[in-house]
C-alpha atoms as one frame of an Amber mdcrd trajectory, in Angstrom:
protein
   0.330  -2.305 -11.425  -0.974  -5.156  -9.247  -3.715  -4.438  -6.738  -2.807
  -5.785  -3.296  -5.958  -4.747  -1.446  -9.162  -2.718  -1.699 -11.102  -1.499
   1.339 -13.464   1.394   2.047 -12.897   2.583  -1.537  -9.124   2.751  -0.945
  -7.015   0.934  -3.549  -3.548  -0.305  -2.572  -1.102  -1.123  -5.380   2.566
  -1.964  -5.771   4.718  -1.793  -8.886   7.230  -4.407  -9.943  10.861  -3.212
  -9.724   9.836   0.115  -8.133  12.307   2.564  -6.569  13.258   2.401  -2.874
  12.350   2.921  -0.089   9.677   0.188   0.091   6.292   1.830  -0.398   2.748
   1.340  -1.644   0.681   3.412  -4.050  -2.681   4.461  -2.618  -5.683   5.829
  -4.506  -8.838   7.176  -2.889 -11.558   9.354  -4.444  -9.212  11.099  -6.873
  -6.363  11.417  -4.346  -3.074   9.592  -4.905  -0.182   9.062  -2.534   2.949
   7.034  -1.915   3.030   5.549   1.593   6.183   4.220   3.242   5.783   0.631
   4.424   8.108   1.222   7.380   6.038   4.035   8.914   2.674   4.077   7.167
   3.209   7.794   6.507   2.435   9.556   3.214   5.754  10.425   1.577   4.406
  11.938  -1.638   0.970  13.090  -2.717  -2.038  13.557  -0.459  -4.882  11.629
   1.147  -7.765  12.926   3.255  -6.877  12.695   6.960  -9.310   9.862   7.744
  -8.164   7.783   4.749  -4.504   8.427   5.640  -5.126   7.215   9.205  -6.880
   4.048   7.979  -4.051   3.324   5.513  -1.388   3.931   8.182  -3.037   1.506
  10.631  -3.544  -1.085   7.873   0.011  -0.678   6.589   1.562  -1.175  10.018
  -0.694  -4.169  10.745   0.351  -5.813   7.446   3.952  -4.633   7.318   5.389
  -8.145   7.052   3.122  -9.112   4.128   3.859  -5.803   2.401   7.610  -6.279
   2.747   7.272  -9.855   1.447   5.415  -8.478  -1.575   8.079  -5.779  -2.006
  10.701  -8.533  -2.267   8.585 -10.427  -4.793   8.047  -7.256  -6.809  11.781
  -6.563  -6.979  12.234 -10.045  -8.478   9.269  -9.669 -10.880   7.403 -12.451
  -9.061   3.625 -12.590  -8.524   2.460 -10.723  -5.432  -0.041 -11.900  -2.834
  -3.346 -10.197  -2.052  -3.656  -8.828   1.491  -6.960  -8.637   3.399  -8.350
  -5.129   3.696  -9.059  -3.099   6.790 -12.688  -4.151   6.381 -11.532  -7.823
   6.482 -12.765  -8.418   2.946
């Protein structure tokens, strides 16, 4: 599963040809969650509150890039890296 971004120990991934709605897979210190691109909200799994807030803000700030990557993923095309919340 391609890594789109890593920041503050949070790993953001997206699978090729994944199920709708458009979402990202987030891993942080043993926690795993699916986060909806449209809202930045955790739809499945769990993240600590601070990590969930950081991911939500990042997701909403990069919604266009995430949706572009979602389209690429559905067509089995290479995805683009996205700068992290720490601007790395």
